[in-house]
C-alpha positions in Angstrom: 12.4 -6.8 6.0 10.9 -5.4 9.2 7.4 -4.0 9.3 8.6 -0.4 9.4 11.0 -1.0 6.5 8.0 -2.3 4.5 6.0 0.8 5.4 8.8 3.0 4.2 9.1 1.1 0.9 5.3 1.2 0.3 5.2 4.9 1.0 8.3 6.1 -0.8 6.2 7.9 -3.4 4.8 10.1 -0.7 8.1 10.7 1.0 9.5 11.9 -2.4 6.6 14.2 -3.0 7.1 15.7 0.5 10.9 16.3 -0.3 10.0 18.1 -3.5 7.1 20.2 -2.1 7.7 23.9 -2.7 7.4 24.7 1.0 10.1 22.1 1.9 12.3 23.2 -1.0 11.8 26.8 0.0 13.2 26.0 3.4 16.3 24.5 1.7 16.6 27.6 -0.6 16.1 29.9 2.3 13.0 31.5 0.8 9.5 30.8 2.0 6.7 33.3 1.9 6.1 35.0 5.3 2.4 34.3 5.1 3.1 30.5 4.6 5.5 30.4 7.6 3.0 32.1 9.8 0.2 29.8 8.7 2.4 26.8 9.3 3.3 27.9 12.9 -0.3 28.6 13.7 -1.4 25.1 12.6 1.6 23.2 13.9 1.4 24.7 17.4 -2.1 23.3 17.7 -1.3 20.1 15.9 1.6 19.3 18.3 -0.8 20.0 21.2 -3.0 17.3 19.8 0.0 15.0 19.3 0.8 15.2 23.0 -2.8 14.4 23.8 -2.6 11.3 21.7 0.6 10.3 23.5 -1.6 10.6 26.6 -4.2 8.2 25.2 -1.3 5.8 24.4 -0.2 6.0 28.0 -3.7 5.0 29.1 -3.5 2.0 26.8 0.0 0.9 27.9 0.2 -2.2 30.0 3.9 -2.0 30.4 5.9 0.6 32.3 8.5 0.8 29.5 5.7 2.1 27.1 4.5 4.6 29.7 8.0 5.9 30.2 8.5 6.1 26.4 5.4 8.1 25.7 6.1 10.3 28.7 9.6 11.1 27.2 7.9 11.9 23.8 5.6 14.4 25.4 8.7 16.1 27.0 10.4 16.2 23.6 7.4 17.9 21.9 6.8 20.2 24.7 10.3 21.4 25.3 12.3 20.7 22.1 10.1 21.2 19.1 9.5 24.8 20.0 13.0 25.6 18.7 12.2 25.1 14.9 9.1 27.3 15.5 11.2 30.0 17.0 13.5 29.9 13.9 10.5 30.5 11.6 9.2 33.3 13.9 12.6 35.0 13.8 12.6 35.0 10.0 9.2 36.7 9.8 9.7 39.0 12.8 6.7 37.8 14.8 6.5 36.8 18.4 5.8 33.1 18.9 3.0 33.8 21.3 1.0 35.8 18.8 0.7 32.8 16.5 -0.8 30.5 19.2 -4.4 29.6 19.9 -5.8 29.7 16.3 -8.3 27.1 15.0 -6.8 24.3 12.9 -7.2 24.7 9.1 -9.2 21.9 7.3 -6.2 19.6 6.5 -4.7 19.9 9.9 -8.0 19.3 11.5 -8.5 16.2 9.4 -5.0 15.0 10.3 -5.7 15.4 14.1 -9.0 13.6 13.9 -7.5 10.8 11.8 -4.9 10.2 14.6 -7.5 10.5 17.3 -9.6 7.9 15.5 -6.8 5.4 15.6 -5.9 6.4 19.2 -9.4 5.7 20.5 -10.3 2.7 18.3 -7.0 0.9 18.0 -4.2 -0.5 20.1 -0.7 0.7 20.5 0.4 -0.6 17.1 -2.3 1.5 15.3 -1.4 4.6 17.4 2.3 4.3 16.6 1.6 3.7 12.9 -0.5 6.9 12.8 2.0 9.0 14.7 5.3 7.7 13.1 5.1 9.6 9.8 5.5 12.9 11.5 8.9 12.4 13.1 10.1 10.1 10.3 9.3 12.5 7.4 10.8 15.4 9.3 14.0 13.6 10.1 14.4 12.6 6.4 13.5 16.2 5.3 16.3 17.4 7.5 18.8 14.9 6.0 17.6 15.7 2.4 18.0 19.4 2.8 21.4 19.0 4.4 22.5 16.8 1.5 20.9 18.9 -1.2 21.8 22.5 0.0 24.6 22.0 2.4 23.4 25.0 4.5 25.9 26.8 6.7 25.1 28.6 10.0 24.3 31.9 8.1 21.5 30.1 6.2 18.1 31.6 7.4 16.7 28.2 8.2 19.8 26.5 9.4 18.4 26.0 12.9 15.3 24.3 11.5 17.2 22.1 9.1 19.9 21.1 11.6 17.3 20.4 14.3 15.5 17.8 12.2 18.7 16.3 10.8 20.0 15.9 14.3 20.6 12.4 15.8 18.0 13.1 18.5 15.2 13.2 15.9 16.7 10.1 14.4 16.5 8.4 17.8 12.9 9.5 18.2 12.1 7.9 14.9 14.0 4.7 15.4 12.6 4.1 18.9 9.1 4.5 17.5 9.9 2.2 14.6 11.4 -0.5 16.8 8.4 -0.5 19.1 6.1 -0.7 16.1 8.1 -3.6 14.7 7.7 -5.4 18.0 4.0 -4.9 18.1 3.6 -5.9 14.4 5.3 -9.2 15.1 2.5 -10.2 17.4 -0.3 -8.6 15.4 -2.9 -10.4 13.3 -3.0 -9.8 9.6 -6.1 -7.6 10.1 -4.4 -5.4 12.7 -1.4 -5.1 10.4 -3.6 -3.9 7.6 -5.1 -1.3 9.9 -1.6 -0.2 10.9 -0.5 0.1 7.2 -3.6 2.1 6.4 -3.0 4.4 9.4 0.6 5.0 8.3 -0.2 5.7 4.7 -3.0 8.1 5.5 -0.7 10.0 7.9 1.9 10.2 5.1 -0.8 11.6 2.8 -1.7 14.1 5.5 1.9 15.1 6.1 2.1 16.1 2.4 -1.3 17.8 2.7 0.0 19.7 5.8 2.8 21.3 3.8 0.4 22.2 1.0 -2.1 23.6 3.5 0.6 25.9 5.0 2.0 26.9 1.6 -1.5 27.9 0.2 -2.6 29.4 3.6 -5.6 27.1 3.5 -8.7 28.2 5.4 -12.2 26.9 5.9 -14.4 27.8 2.8 -16.9 29.8 4.8 -14.2 31.5 7.0 -15.6 33.2 10.0 -19.0 33.7 8.4 -22.0 32.8 10.7 -24.6 30.6 9.0 -28.2 31.7 9.6 
């Protein structure tokens, strides 16, 4: 069993909870509250900006050109490809994409970004990849699950979103990241492997929390109030 296969087995409970989350199931059923879709886009736009910054940190820690090239390709994917699922959500709620950009991260998304930043600054490439991997991996499997469960056709309101994440390109993103993580794990000490496992599981927890955050339109407790 490879290291990434072990991670998937250890975290199947969280993957299953993500598949059954009402926001995810709502995508499959074609019925998600508009407020939740808007809240998701606002948070995910800023989250993906941070994701690209973390790829940049990974580049700065990459001793090999193949890793530099890989992370550079991943930045291009997030920057130019992952806008398409966002546009699908925007079309369904009748809102221009640009109007949902530039908002502060809600608590859970803020926590998620800082969790990844912690591992990016304090760990090596293995920790960084372990913290990043649950994002593409869970989304790829969500796409596959919704395709299997609901068999959406092109007239389904979220067909572009589902088909994007069920696409072989997202599978390739996931597998490339898994393969590099497995290579790094082979050379890692038991202590580093434990840090990688912890980073991966916490990111899975936060992926589940991100869906809940969007579905409940989570905000900071004090909102925009100014403390005196």
